[in-house]
C-alpha positions as CSV (number, residue, x, y, z in Angstrom):
1,M,-28.2,1.2,5.5
2,K,-28.9,2.0,9.3
3,K,-30.3,-1.4,9.7
4,L,-27.6,-2.8,7.9
5,I,-25.1,-1.0,10.3
6,A,-26.8,-2.3,13.1
7,L,-26.9,-5.7,12.0
8,F,-23.0,-5.7,11.6
9,A,-22.6,-4.1,15.0
10,V,-24.7,-7.0,16.6
11,S,-22.3,-9.7,14.6
12,A,-19.4,-8.0,16.0
13,M,-20.6,-8.4,19.5
14,A,-21.5,-12.0,18.9
15,S,-18.2,-12.7,17.3
16,T,-16.4,-11.7,20.7
17,S,-17.5,-14.8,22.3
18,A,-17.3,-17.3,19.4
19,M,-14.1,-16.4,17.8
20,A,-12.9,-19.6,16.4
21,A,-9.3,-18.8,15.2
22,I,-6.8,-16.3,16.3
23,A,-3.5,-16.1,14.1
24,L,-0.4,-14.1,15.4
25,S,1.9,-12.9,12.5
26,G,4.5,-10.1,12.4
27,A,8.0,-9.2,11.2
28,A,11.3,-7.5,12.4
29,S,14.4,-6.1,10.9
30,V,17.4,-4.2,11.7
31,S,19.4,-2.2,9.0
32,Y,22.9,-0.7,8.6
33,D,23.5,2.0,6.0
34,D,26.7,3.4,5.6
35,N,25.2,6.4,3.6
36,G,28.0,6.8,1.2
37,T,30.0,9.9,2.1
38,A,27.6,10.7,5.1
39,A,27.6,9.5,8.5
40,S,26.5,5.7,8.9
41,A,23.3,5.1,10.6
42,T,21.3,1.9,11.9
43,S,17.9,1.5,12.3
44,Y,14.9,-1.2,13.2
45,D,11.5,-2.1,12.9
46,A,9.3,-4.6,14.6
47,D,5.6,-5.1,13.8
48,L,2.8,-7.3,15.2
49,T,-0.7,-8.6,13.5
50,V,-3.4,-10.2,15.2
51,T,-6.3,-11.7,12.9
52,G,-9.2,-13.2,14.5
53,T,-11.8,-15.3,12.4
54,A,-15.3,-16.5,13.2
55,G,-17.4,-17.6,10.2
56,T,-17.2,-14.8,7.3
57,T,-16.3,-12.4,9.9
58,T,-12.6,-11.1,10.2
59,V,-11.0,-8.8,12.6
60,T,-7.5,-7.7,12.0
61,I,-5.4,-5.3,14.4
62,S,-1.7,-4.4,13.3
63,A,0.7,-2.6,15.7
64,D,4.2,-0.9,15.7
65,V,6.2,-2.5,18.6
66,D,9.4,-1.3,18.3
67,G,8.9,2.2,20.0
68,A,8.4,3.2,23.4
69,S,4.8,2.0,23.7
70,F,2.3,-0.3,21.7
71,A,1.4,1.8,18.6
72,T,-1.8,0.7,16.6
73,S,-1.1,0.9,12.8
74,A,-4.4,-0.7,11.6
75,A,-7.7,-1.8,12.9
76,S,-10.3,-3.3,10.5
77,M,-13.3,-5.6,10.6
78,A,-15.2,-7.5,7.8
79,T,-18.1,-9.5,7.3
80,T,-20.5,-10.8,4.8
81,I,-24.2,-11.1,4.7
82,G,-25.3,-12.8,1.6
83,P,-24.3,-10.6,-1.2
84,V,-24.0,-7.5,1.2
85,T,-20.1,-6.8,2.4
86,V,-19.7,-4.7,5.3
87,T,-16.3,-3.3,6.3
88,A,-15.3,-1.2,9.0
89,D,-11.9,1.1,9.2
90,M,-11.5,1.7,13.0
91,H,-8.2,3.4,12.9
92,D,-7.4,6.8,11.7
93,E,-3.8,6.7,10.3
94,V,-1.9,9.8,10.6
95,S,1.1,10.4,8.2
96,A,4.3,12.0,9.0
97,D,3.1,15.7,9.2
98,A,5.8,18.2,9.5
99,L,4.3,19.8,12.7
100,G,2.7,16.8,13.9
101,T,-0.6,18.5,13.7
102,N,-3.1,19.3,10.8
103,T,-2.0,22.9,10.4
104,A,-0.2,24.2,7.4
105,T,2.4,27.1,8.0
106,T,5.3,28.1,5.5
107,V,6.7,26.4,2.5
108,A,10.1,26.1,4.3
109,A,8.3,24.4,7.4
110,N,6.2,22.0,5.2
111,A,9.1,21.0,3.0
112,T,10.7,18.6,6.0
113,G,7.7,16.4,5.6
114,T,7.8,13.4,2.8
115,A,8.0,14.9,-0.6
116,G,4.5,15.1,-2.4
117,E,2.5,14.2,0.8
118,Q,-0.6,16.0,1.7
119,I,-0.1,18.6,4.1
120,F,-3.6,18.3,6.0
121,E,-4.7,15.1,7.1
122,S,-8.2,13.4,6.1
123,T,-10.0,11.4,8.4
124,D,-9.8,7.8,6.9
125,T,-12.2,5.8,9.5
126,S,-15.1,4.4,8.0
127,V,-18.1,2.0,7.4
128,T,-18.5,1.0,3.8
129,I,-21.4,-1.4,2.8
130,S,-21.1,-2.9,-0.6
131,V,-23.5,-5.1,-2.7
132,D,-22.1,-7.6,-5.2
133,A,-24.5,-9.3,-7.5
134,P,-23.4,-11.5,-10.5
135,I,-24.7,-11.0,-13.8
136,G,-23.6,-13.3,-16.5
137,D,-19.7,-13.2,-16.4
138,A,-19.9,-9.9,-14.6
139,T,-20.4,-8.9,-11.3
140,V,-21.8,-5.5,-10.4
141,G,-21.2,-4.0,-7.0
142,V,-22.3,-0.6,-5.4
143,D,-21.0,0.9,-2.3
144,D,-22.2,3.1,0.4
145,T,-20.9,6.2,-1.5
146,G,-23.1,5.2,-4.6
147,V,-19.9,4.2,-6.7
148,L,-21.1,1.6,-9.1
149,T,-18.4,-1.1,-10.1
150,V,-18.6,-3.6,-12.9
151,S,-16.0,-6.2,-13.1
152,G,-15.2,-9.7,-14.7
153,T,-12.9,-11.9,-16.6
154,W,-13.3,-12.8,-20.1
155,S,-10.8,-14.9,-22.0
156,G,-8.2,-14.3,-19.5
157,I,-8.6,-10.5,-19.7
158,T,-9.5,-8.8,-16.2
159,M,-11.4,-5.7,-16.6
160,S,-12.9,-3.4,-13.9
161,S,-14.9,0.1,-14.3
162,S,-16.5,2.4,-11.8
163,T,-18.6,5.4,-11.9
164,G,-15.9,7.0,-10.1
165,D,-14.2,7.4,-13.6
166,K,-11.7,4.6,-12.9
167,T,-11.2,1.8,-15.4
168,T,-8.4,-0.9,-15.0
169,V,-7.8,-3.8,-17.6
170,A,-5.4,-6.6,-17.0
171,G,-4.2,-10.1,-18.4
172,S,-1.7,-12.1,-19.7
173,I,-1.0,-11.8,-23.4
174,A,1.6,-14.4,-25.1
175,G,3.6,-14.5,-21.8
176,M,3.6,-11.0,-20.8
177,D,1.4,-9.6,-17.9
178,V,0.0,-6.2,-18.9
179,S,-2.1,-4.0,-16.8
180,V,-3.6,-0.4,-17.9
181,T,-5.5,2.1,-15.5
182,N,-7.0,5.3,-16.4
183,D,-8.0,7.2,-13.5
184,A,-10.1,10.4,-14.0
185,G,-8.1,10.9,-17.5
186,S,-4.9,10.0,-16.2
187,T,-3.4,6.6,-17.6
188,T,-0.4,4.5,-16.1
189,W,0.4,1.2,-17.2
190,S,2.9,-1.7,-16.4
191,L,4.4,-4.7,-18.4
192,G,5.9,-7.9,-17.0
193,T,7.5,-10.9,-18.4
194,T,10.2,-13.4,-17.8
195,V,13.0,-14.2,-20.1
196,S,15.3,-16.9,-19.6
197,G,14.6,-17.1,-16.1
198,V,14.9,-13.2,-15.5
199,A,11.8,-11.5,-14.4
200,L,11.5,-8.2,-16.1
201,S,8.8,-5.3,-15.4
202,L,8.4,-1.9,-16.9
203,A,6.2,0.8,-15.8
204,S,4.7,3.7,-17.1
205,S,6.8,5.7,-14.5
206,Q,9.7,4.5,-16.6
207,K,10.9,2.5,-13.6
208,I,12.5,-0.7,-14.8
209,T,13.3,-4.0,-12.6
210,A,15.2,-7.1,-13.6
211,T,15.0,-10.2,-11.0
212,F,17.6,-13.0,-11.2
213,G,17.7,-16.0,-9.2
214,L,15.4,-18.3,-7.3
215,A,13.1,-17.8,-4.3
216,G,15.4,-17.3,-1.3
217,N,18.3,-16.2,-3.3
218,T,17.7,-13.3,-5.6
219,M,19.4,-10.2,-7.2
220,V,17.0,-7.3,-8.3
221,V,18.5,-4.6,-10.4
222,S,16.2,-1.4,-10.6
223,S,16.5,1.7,-12.7
224,I,14.8,4.7,-10.8
225,P,13.7,7.5,-13.1
226,A,14.4,11.2,-12.4
227,V,11.9,13.1,-10.5
228,T,10.5,16.4,-11.7
229,A,10.3,19.2,-9.1
230,A,6.8,20.2,-8.0
231,V,5.7,23.3,-6.1
232,Q,3.8,23.1,-2.9
233,K,-0.1,23.1,-3.1
234,D,-1.9,24.5,-0.1
235,G,-5.1,22.8,0.7
236,N,-7.5,23.1,3.6
237,S,-8.4,20.7,6.5
238,A,-11.8,19.9,4.8
239,G,-10.1,19.0,1.3
240,T,-12.8,20.8,-0.3
241,G,-10.6,23.5,-2.1
242,T,-9.2,23.4,-5.6
243,N,-6.1,21.8,-4.2
244,G,-7.6,19.2,-1.7
245,Y,-5.8,18.6,1.3
246,G,-2.8,20.1,-0.5
247,K,0.6,18.8,-1.4
248,R,4.1,19.3,-0.2
249,L,6.7,20.5,-2.5
250,V,9.0,18.1,-4.2
251,A,12.7,18.6,-5.0
252,S,13.9,17.5,-8.4
253,A,16.3,14.5,-8.3
254,A,18.5,12.6,-10.8
255,S,17.8,9.1,-11.9
256,Y,19.8,6.3,-10.2
257,S,20.1,2.6,-10.1
258,T,19.7,0.2,-7.1
259,V,21.2,-3.5,-6.9
260,A,19.5,-5.7,-4.1
261,I,20.8,-9.3,-3.2
262,S,18.6,-11.1,-0.7
263,R,19.3,-14.5,0.7
264,S,17.4,-16.9,3.2
265,L,19.4,-18.2,5.9
266,T,19.0,-21.5,7.7
267,S,18.4,-19.5,10.9
268,G,15.1,-18.5,9.4
269,A,16.1,-14.6,8.6
270,T,16.8,-13.1,5.6
271,L,19.8,-11.3,4.7
272,A,19.8,-8.3,2.2
273,A,22.4,-6.1,0.5
274,T,21.4,-3.0,-1.2
275,Y,23.6,-0.8,-3.4
276,S,22.2,2.7,-4.6
277,S,23.9,5.0,-7.1
278,A,21.9,7.8,-5.7
279,D,24.4,8.3,-2.7
280,D,26.9,5.6,-3.3
281,S,25.5,4.0,-0.3
282,L,25.3,0.2,0.7
283,T,22.7,-0.8,3.0
284,L,22.7,-4.2,5.1
285,K,19.5,-5.6,6.4
286,A,18.5,-8.7,8.6
287,S,14.9,-9.4,8.7
288,V,12.6,-12.2,9.9
289,A,8.8,-12.8,9.5
290,F,6.7,-15.1,11.4
């Protein structure tokens, strides 16, 4: 493994002088929300991504550029050496911790973070080495953590199973897209189909969406299920306890519906209007991607 990492490092150094293609992409948006009976608010966002490619090596760096400074949001590098794939995640993302630190305090303080979000941060920079070997119609892969994955497609049905106790089966049956995932005993599923030009989807979370119209001029109607309250779970910074890194408390919420209308403009921008029955609010958003 050390030799593979060293080889990856050498290829990374070599690619800096032989980067054949560099692509810039990004997106920007500004939104106005009347917030129903509450005070209205305006928000904006701008992101930039730089992607460099040389042979089978790709470097991707993303950043939020709408703040006071250039803030990196992602940095990764991937390369292939025969059947071996080496991937490096070089940026440690930090979620919206209530105190801006890795220290949990009282339930009240932690409740100010995102509901259900883990309290303690985990370091997510990593170097992953995986080997994929085709055997018949299946592909067998193993990564540097020892997780073995077997995947393949038979008669239009895609199946994937790993020693990490996760199995996914997906496929299209009689015009219906079906996906079922079992992760350590917990099963989730989703169904999707198109009827008379209307795209419908249903998930095990009881979320239902219906999309009308054509690309560039659509209306999406969604039914969002109710949320059940969950108490806070205190973990530790190593994530080694019963509760792992911990979870913030979740307040109960009633079900609600949204209607979103989106239209592409000749200026290259997209204008969207979204109504939510949760707070009787209307949000207008103009965005552009390049």
